[in-house]
N, C-alpha and C positions, 0 to 999 in steps of 0.2 A: 504494499502501500505506499509506503512512503517511497517508494522510487516513484509512484507515478504523483505524487505531491512534487519532489523534487524535477520531478521529469517538467511537466506545467510550468511550473516559476518556472524555472528554467527557459521555455518558449514564452510565455508570458511578457518574459525579459527580454528577450531578442525581439518579439511581436513590437514591443512595447518602444524598442530604442530605434527602431526601422522609422516606424511610424511619424514617434515626435523627432527624429532626424537628431538622436543622441549616441548613436551607433558608438563614436569617442570615448566621449564618458563613461559607456556601459564597460567597452575594451581596457581602457584607462585602468576604471573598478575593478575588474577581473583581477588585474595583476597584483595592484596595491592591496587586494584583498586575500588575493594569494604569497604575498612575503609578510604583510599583520600575522595567518592565519601561521606562519612557522615560526615568524618570531616568537611570540604565543606558546607554541608549543616546546622550542628549546627553553623558555624563561620558566616555562612552569614544569621544565623534566629534574631539574635538579629536586625538588620537593616531592614530587614521584618516587624517585627514588629512593632518597631517603624512608619514604613512611610505605616503600613496596616493601623494603628491607628489613624495615624494622619487624613489618607485620611475617615476613618470612623467619625473619629470626623467633618473634615469640613462637611462631608454628611450629618449630622446630625445640623449642625449649618447651616444650606443650603447658606452654603457660593458653595457651588458646585452651586448652580441655579444664585448667584450671579457672579460666573465663566462662566456660561454656556450664563448667557445677555449679557455679554462684547465679548465673543468671538463669538457667533452667529453674528453676522454681515462678518464675515469672514469665518465661516464656509456656512455657507448659499449661497456666492461667489461661495466657491473652489466645491460645493455640489449641483449638479441642480434641484433635488427633494426634497432639503428640505425647508423646511418651517419656519418661525421664531418660530412658536406656534407647530411644528411639535414632537412628542415622542420620535423622534429615537437622536434629535437633543440636549439633557444633556447627555445621556451614550456617543455620541460621542469626545464629548465637556469635562465632565469624563474620556476615555481613553483617550484623548490625554494631558490634567493636567496632569493626572498619568505617563504616558510618558515624560512627561517637569520634572516632577521631578526623573523623573530614579525609581519611582516601576510599572515598566513592569510587574509583577508578578500581581501586584495588579490593572494592566491596563487590563488583557490576561479577565476574567471576565466580567468585563463592554466590553470590545473588542469586544464579543461575544454578549453579551444581544443586542448593537450597528450592530453590522455584523446581528440578528438573524431579529431587524427592519428594515435594510434595504432589506431584501430579500424579504417583507412583502410586501413593493414596487413594487418593481423584476416582471415585468410582463412574463419573461419568467425563467420558478424555474428553468431549467438545465444549463443555463449560468448568468455566474452575469451579471452586469449590471454595466455603469461609476464610479458611486458612489460605491458601493459593489467595485470597482478594484480600485478608489484612496483611499478607505480608507486601503483597503489592502499595499497599496502601502507608506500610511503615518503613517503606524503602523510597518510598516518594517526601513524607515528612521529613528523610532527612535530620532526625537528631543527631548535632556537631557538639564536639564540646569546643573544635580546634577547626574552622572555617578558615584549614592549609589553603585551598584554592583560591578562595577571596583573599586572605592575609596574601600570598603572592602576587598580586594582581594585586593590589591594591600597594605594594610593594614595587613591584615592574613599573608602579606608573606618578611613583614622586610621593603616595603619600606620606602626608608627616609623622602619627600616629597611625600604622597599617594594621594594631589591635584595636584600635580603637571596635573593631566590629562585633567585635567575639562578645562580648553578653545583649546587646539586643540582637544577634544572629541565636543566640542558647535561650533566650527569650519567645524568640518568633518562633526557632524551631521545637520545641516545648508545645505552647497555645497547637501550632500544624499539629502533631501528634498525639495528642487530647483529643481534639474536633478530630480526625482523623478517625481514631480509634474507637469513640463513642458514635462518632458518625454509621463507621460498620459496621458495630457489635444492634444498634438501633436497628440498622436494613439487617442484617442476619435475622433478627426476631420477625421484622415484619414480614418475610419471605420465604422463611423457615428452609430452607435450602443448603443441601451438604453432597 
């Protein structure tokens, strides 16, 4: 679906530039945005390498298993089909931990693994179950204690105090998480789907 959306945007842009005679601005915009994208990726690379490395060390030292044990009572209360010895528990805890540390790129492969394991428990293969929906909502709320990407972007763009975003980020993500979980649980009771 996204391929069609992107293709539509590109075709619309080209047709609009031809109609309004702005093809030179379009071509310079393409080149400039390409350069900006590469610069952005390179500027964020150090931050991602640091946090991905730390998560790798945490996983190899089995710190992640301890984190899973600490988080398991909360996770088991939120997700109806997950038990304490379940194989889906560790990737969910790792995903949430990665998001808490602000390394959502490291959380993505772990989140995909958790979603695959949740899908194995799903009775209806064409429709996500309540736990799958809740997991997406938790990921979308993106509770972060350290918003590393935003801090790195602010630092790159010359912010005087790039860390001043931390407290507002924590507050808004907690509110988003609480609203998301509450609405998911309300919808779960209203529609009784599993």
